[in-house]
PADREN-905229 format. One line per 3 residues: number of its first residue (from 1); for each residue x, y, z of C-alpha. Coordinates in Angstrom, 2 decimals. Layout:
BEGIN
NUM) X Y Z  ...
END
This chain:
BEGIN
1) -0.24 -0.18 -0.07  1.22 3.85 -0.33  1.30 6.49 1.82
4) 2.30 4.63 4.73  2.08 5.83 8.20  5.00 6.25 10.80
7) 3.38 3.48 12.68  3.42 1.05 9.53  6.47 1.95 8.42
10) 7.67 1.41 12.08  5.79 -2.29 11.95  7.76 -3.12 8.76
13) 10.93 -3.00 10.75  10.45 -5.29 13.63  11.21 -8.66 11.36
16) 14.66 -7.42 10.87  14.83 -6.25 14.76  14.43 -9.99 15.86
19) 16.85 -11.23 13.56  19.65 -8.53 14.99  18.70 -8.30 18.69
22) 18.33 -12.29 19.24  22.08 -12.66 19.64  23.11 -10.01 21.53
25) 20.30 -10.29 23.93  21.12 -13.76 24.36  24.71 -12.79 25.02
28) 23.41 -10.05 27.67  21.20 -12.85 29.29  23.76 -15.29 29.46
31) 25.81 -12.57 31.39  23.24 -11.22 33.81  21.75 -14.59 34.77
34) 25.01 -16.00 35.99  24.84 -19.61 37.63  23.89 -18.53 41.33
37) 21.51 -16.17 40.01  19.86 -19.06 38.58  20.29 -21.71 40.55
40) 19.15 -19.62 43.88  15.84 -18.51 42.43  12.79 -20.36 44.08
43) 10.35 -17.83 42.52  10.35 -14.93 39.87  8.64 -11.46 39.55
46) 8.29 -9.99 36.28  7.37 -6.16 37.22  6.30 -3.27 35.01
49) 4.20 -0.40 33.86  2.24 0.17 30.90  3.81 -1.90 27.69
52) 6.28 -2.86 30.22  3.84 -4.68 32.22  2.06 -6.49 28.83
55) 5.30 -8.06 28.05  5.95 -9.70 31.52  1.95 -10.89 31.43
58) 2.69 -12.34 27.68  6.09 -13.87 28.94  4.86 -15.61 32.17
61) 4.12 -18.77 30.53  7.40 -19.12 29.04  9.07 -18.94 32.54
64) 6.93 -21.70 33.32  7.55 -23.94 30.47  11.40 -22.91 29.57
67) 12.89 -21.83 33.05  11.10 -24.10 35.16  10.52 -21.56 38.10
70) 7.07 -20.66 39.45  6.64 -17.04 37.70  4.43 -13.87 38.65
73) 4.03 -11.30 36.43  2.92 -8.07 38.70  2.30 -4.39 37.66
76) 5.16 -2.27 39.17  2.30 0.00 41.63  0.73 -3.40 42.74
79) 4.39 -5.03 43.51  6.13 -2.52 45.06  2.96 -1.14 47.70
82) 1.42 -4.38 48.05  3.85 -7.48 47.48  7.41 -6.51 48.23
85) 6.84 -6.65 51.93  5.49 -10.02 51.97  7.83 -12.03 49.77
88) 7.92 -15.61 50.59  10.48 -16.28 53.01  12.47 -19.17 51.24
91) 15.84 -17.68 52.00  18.27 -15.30 50.83  18.24 -14.15 47.01
94) 15.64 -17.02 46.42  13.23 -14.43 45.18  14.13 -12.82 41.74
97) 12.67 -9.88 40.67  13.23 -8.46 37.09  11.72 -5.45 36.66
100) 11.35 -3.86 33.00  11.64 -0.24 31.65  12.96 0.66 28.25
103) 13.67 4.17 29.10  14.78 3.30 32.60  13.27 6.36 34.26
106) 9.73 4.83 35.39  9.36 6.02 39.00  7.07 3.14 39.90
109) 9.02 0.51 38.27  12.45 2.35 40.37  10.16 1.84 43.37
112) 9.42 -1.84 43.04  13.33 -2.55 42.24  14.65 -0.87 45.15
115) 11.71 -2.17 47.50  12.57 -5.56 46.19  16.04 -5.43 46.92
118) 15.24 -3.95 50.49  13.27 -7.21 50.94  16.09 -9.04 50.28
121) 15.49 -10.36 46.44  17.63 -10.51 43.54  16.70 -7.27 41.88
124) 17.63 -6.69 38.21  16.67 -4.36 35.63  15.92 -4.75 31.83
127) 16.55 -2.02 30.22  17.71 -0.09 26.94  19.06 2.47 29.15
130) 22.09 1.17 31.00  22.87 4.80 32.70  19.11 5.21 33.60
133) 17.96 5.42 37.45  16.66 1.71 37.14  19.94 0.54 36.10
136) 21.68 2.84 38.83  19.40 1.08 41.25  19.89 -2.73 40.19
139) 21.98 -5.46 41.83  22.30 -6.44 37.65  21.51 -5.02 34.57
142) 20.48 -7.26 31.75  21.18 -4.55 28.92  18.77 -4.65 26.07
145) 19.60 -1.83 23.76  17.81 -1.51 20.34  19.54 -0.91 17.44
148) 18.68 2.79 16.25  16.06 2.99 13.21  16.89 4.12 9.63
151) 17.72 7.66 9.52  14.39 8.75 7.19  12.31 6.82 10.46
154) 14.43 8.25 13.41  12.60 10.82 15.52  9.65 9.64 14.94
157) 7.01 9.85 17.91  4.61 6.48 17.51  3.14 4.04 19.75
160) 6.10 1.52 21.01  6.33 -1.72 18.96  9.90 -1.70 18.65
163) 9.94 -1.30 22.72  7.58 -4.23 23.38  8.92 -6.69 20.97
166) 12.55 -5.89 22.75  10.97 -6.80 25.96  9.46 -9.77 24.71
169) 12.48 -11.30 22.98  14.56 -10.37 26.36  12.37 -12.06 28.81
172) 11.95 -15.25 26.55  16.22 -15.14 26.37  16.20 -14.83 30.32
175) 13.70 -17.87 30.38  15.82 -19.82 28.25  18.74 -19.02 29.79
178) 17.45 -20.09 33.66  15.96 -23.15 31.99  19.18 -24.05 30.66
181) 21.36 -23.64 33.64  18.45 -25.37 36.05  18.95 -28.44 33.64
184) 14.84 -27.84 32.91  15.94 -27.81 29.44  19.09 -29.70 27.89
187) 21.32 -27.48 25.99  20.17 -28.84 22.74  16.62 -28.04 23.77
190) 17.79 -24.53 24.59  19.57 -24.01 21.42  16.75 -24.91 19.81
193) 14.28 -22.72 21.46  16.55 -19.89 21.23  16.55 -20.66 17.08
196) 12.93 -20.92 17.14  12.76 -17.32 18.26  15.46 -15.96 15.25
199) 12.73 -17.90 12.88  9.69 -16.06 14.15  11.15 -13.18 12.16
202) 9.90 -14.72 8.99  6.71 -15.55 10.62  6.18 -11.91 11.49
205) 6.79 -10.81 8.06  4.24 -13.37 6.44  1.64 -11.99 8.98
208) 1.92 -8.71 8.29  1.84 -8.84 4.50  -1.42 -11.31 5.31
211) -3.09 -8.91 7.63  -2.65 -5.43 6.67  -5.12 -5.47 3.70
214) -7.85 -7.19 5.94  -7.17 -4.75 8.90  -7.26 -1.58 5.85
217) -10.51 -3.19 5.20  -12.40 -3.36 8.35  -11.35 0.20 9.37
220) -12.51 1.43 6.08  -16.13 -0.12 6.89  -15.86 0.32 10.85
223) -16.43 4.00 10.33  -19.15 4.26 12.89  -17.78 2.43 15.67
226) -16.75 4.16 19.16  -14.98 1.29 21.02  -12.73 -1.71 20.52
229) -12.70 -5.12 22.87  -9.74 -7.31 22.81  -10.28 -10.65 24.34
232) -7.44 -13.44 25.08  -6.40 -15.50 27.64  -2.96 -16.91 29.27
235) 0.04 -15.14 27.27  -2.32 -13.81 24.94  -4.45 -12.00 28.06
238) -0.84 -9.58 27.62  -1.22 -9.12 23.78  -4.89 -7.80 24.13
241) -3.99 -5.20 26.46  -1.41 -3.99 24.47  -3.31 -3.88 21.58
244) -5.84 -2.22 23.60  -3.11 0.28 24.38  -1.83 0.65 20.83
247) -5.16 1.43 19.71  -5.71 4.30 22.86  -2.29 5.72 21.76
250) -2.82 5.62 18.08  -6.37 6.62 17.59  -7.87 7.91 20.85
253) -10.49 5.28 20.56  -12.18 3.65 23.39  -9.95 0.03 23.92
256) -10.80 -2.61 26.48  -8.77 -5.60 26.89  -10.27 -8.42 28.59
259) -9.35 -12.19 29.72  -11.31 -14.88 27.54  -13.49 -16.06 30.50
262) -14.11 -12.98 32.04  -15.50 -11.64 28.84  -18.15 -14.26 29.25
265) -19.01 -13.30 32.74  -19.37 -9.37 31.92  -18.50 -7.93 27.95
268) -21.47 -10.40 27.27  -23.93 -7.90 28.82  -22.71 -4.75 27.30
271) -25.65 -2.46 25.70  -23.54 -1.95 22.71  -24.63 -4.99 20.27
274) -22.30 -4.23 17.61  -19.13 -3.56 19.33  -16.05 -4.63 17.53
277) -14.85 -7.60 19.40  -11.20 -9.15 18.24  -10.64 -12.31 19.79
280) -6.97 -13.35 20.31  -6.04 -17.15 20.40  -3.46 -19.49 19.17
283) -5.92 -22.34 19.25  -4.17 -24.03 21.78  -5.15 -24.28 25.76
286) -8.03 -21.79 25.10  -8.89 -23.16 22.05  -12.63 -24.60 23.45
289) -13.39 -21.99 25.59  -12.62 -19.22 22.92  -14.75 -21.09 20.25
292) -17.52 -20.79 22.87  -16.83 -17.41 23.47  -17.03 -16.49 19.85
295) -20.32 -18.20 19.40  -21.71 -16.69 21.95  -20.42 -13.34 20.43
298) -21.66 -13.57 17.29  -25.28 -14.54 18.27  -25.90 -11.80 20.52
301) -24.50 -9.38 17.46  -20.98 -8.41 17.88  -18.95 -7.39 15.27
304) -16.16 -10.25 15.79  -12.69 -10.85 14.08  -10.45 -13.54 15.16
307) -6.77 -13.33 15.40  -6.19 -16.75 15.01  -3.56 -19.57 13.52
310) -3.79 -19.68 9.57  -6.07 -22.67 8.79  -7.71 -22.41 12.08
313) -11.58 -23.98 11.76  -13.10 -24.51 15.43  -12.96 -20.32 16.26
316) -12.85 -19.01 13.19  -16.22 -20.49 12.09  -17.68 -18.11 14.54
319) -15.92 -14.83 13.62  -16.63 -12.61 10.47  -12.68 -11.55 9.53
322) -9.84 -13.65 10.54  -6.40 -11.85 10.58  -4.38 -15.24 10.15
325) -0.77 -15.73 11.51  1.43 -17.09 8.81  3.07 -19.82 10.65
328) 3.82 -22.08 13.54  4.31 -20.42 16.74  4.68 -21.97 19.97
331) 1.88 -20.56 22.38  4.64 -19.19 24.87  6.19 -17.57 22.32
334) 2.85 -16.34 20.64  2.76 -12.56 21.85  5.78 -11.88 19.75
337) 3.69 -12.46 16.76  0.07 -12.29 17.69  0.71 -8.55 18.67
340) 1.22 -7.58 15.00  -2.45 -7.76 13.84  -3.64 -5.51 17.17
343) -0.45 -3.01 15.72  -2.06 -3.02 12.24  -5.48 -2.29 13.64
346) -4.51 0.56 15.62  -2.34 2.13 12.59  -5.44 1.61 10.07
349) -7.44 3.13 12.51  -5.63 6.24 13.21  -5.12 6.82 9.36
352) -8.77 6.16 8.61  -9.82 8.78 11.08  -6.80 11.03 10.65
355) -6.01 10.97 14.12  -2.61 12.00 15.82  -0.52 9.85 17.72
358) -1.59 10.07 21.49  -3.84 13.31 20.81  -0.57 15.05 20.05
361) -0.02 14.85 23.95  -2.76 17.42 24.26  -4.44 15.50 27.45
364) -0.91 13.66 28.12  2.03 13.60 29.85  3.23 16.99 28.92
367) 0.39 18.89 30.87  1.13 20.41 34.46  -2.59 20.83 35.35
370) -3.77 16.98 35.93  -2.76 16.85 39.32  0.12 14.90 38.96
373) -1.66 11.82 37.14  0.42 12.38 34.14  3.55 12.11 36.27
376) 5.15 8.83 35.35  8.70 9.84 35.52  8.95 11.95 38.59
379) 5.99 10.82 40.64  6.73 10.06 44.54  9.07 7.27 45.00
382) 8.04 5.51 48.07  11.25 4.07 50.06  10.03 1.95 52.99
385) 8.37 -1.29 52.62  5.01 -1.63 53.83  4.24 -4.84 55.61
END
């Protein structure tokens, strides 16, 4: 398509980004997660805000399956104010807290890391900015600096898609490394998973090509819509949250993420019968429940779209359009690819409505009159654990 928007152009860079960062991120993971750190861990917490929280939600299954350590994704405020003072008393260095922030300057994430260390946990900063306050507060830094954009794209202010992909890749690299050191994965298995991640670049490329014209057609036909709902379970609930965030940032349209099971308990009763409802499923653990939910959504008049494996039949029979993922993707790695159609929907919606990304920050983080709500980088940091 011609006249590609800045967000479209950044989405185009994602396959190559996977190829470029896979090896350096793996090397960084090997440096950061030494034998003592990996072998001592009895519980892992993945902590962040915004996209840097959505990425941990999407990566939690990978830590369960690949690292073999009980893992919980937690938003930074919930961790720092409600959980840090109650970490399991399993011994020194047994709680491993990985805080995620590309910029390394988000107040709540810095607070979570500092309080985690105060509680006796190993505190790791996963960041692309090694000199930032988050890194300076950490016991270890998992450096995940992303290569710069081409000159023609540099300086564009767009919703974060490269940073989210980088956070996902880093978290998967950490899970593989921990699992290999602990003997949960053999070296051959670990190397196979690493190669699998690199191979997903081709799947992303094919998925962009297949989904972009469909996303374009949908947004041309949905000129009357007033809100979006994105639905997913397990790792793809993280994708639902991320997709809703991209729609808000790109177009300003009200967008909601909902867990698959919770949709059937709540959204089923929404007054607007034709709300576009995007069902995100790798057709694996949640397949039977998502098919039931899709049938229910269609029966009550929702405009249904599925982000589904290409050729899937059980769920797709109950949706009006499919945005196909063009290739085989392990469910614990699915967020890396299944986030692409949501990004394209956001890019197409913003282009169709003429929206300015982030509403040109007219009601956002640059204002002083919001009584502190917009203070993400200079919010008050709590220094003491609450028990």
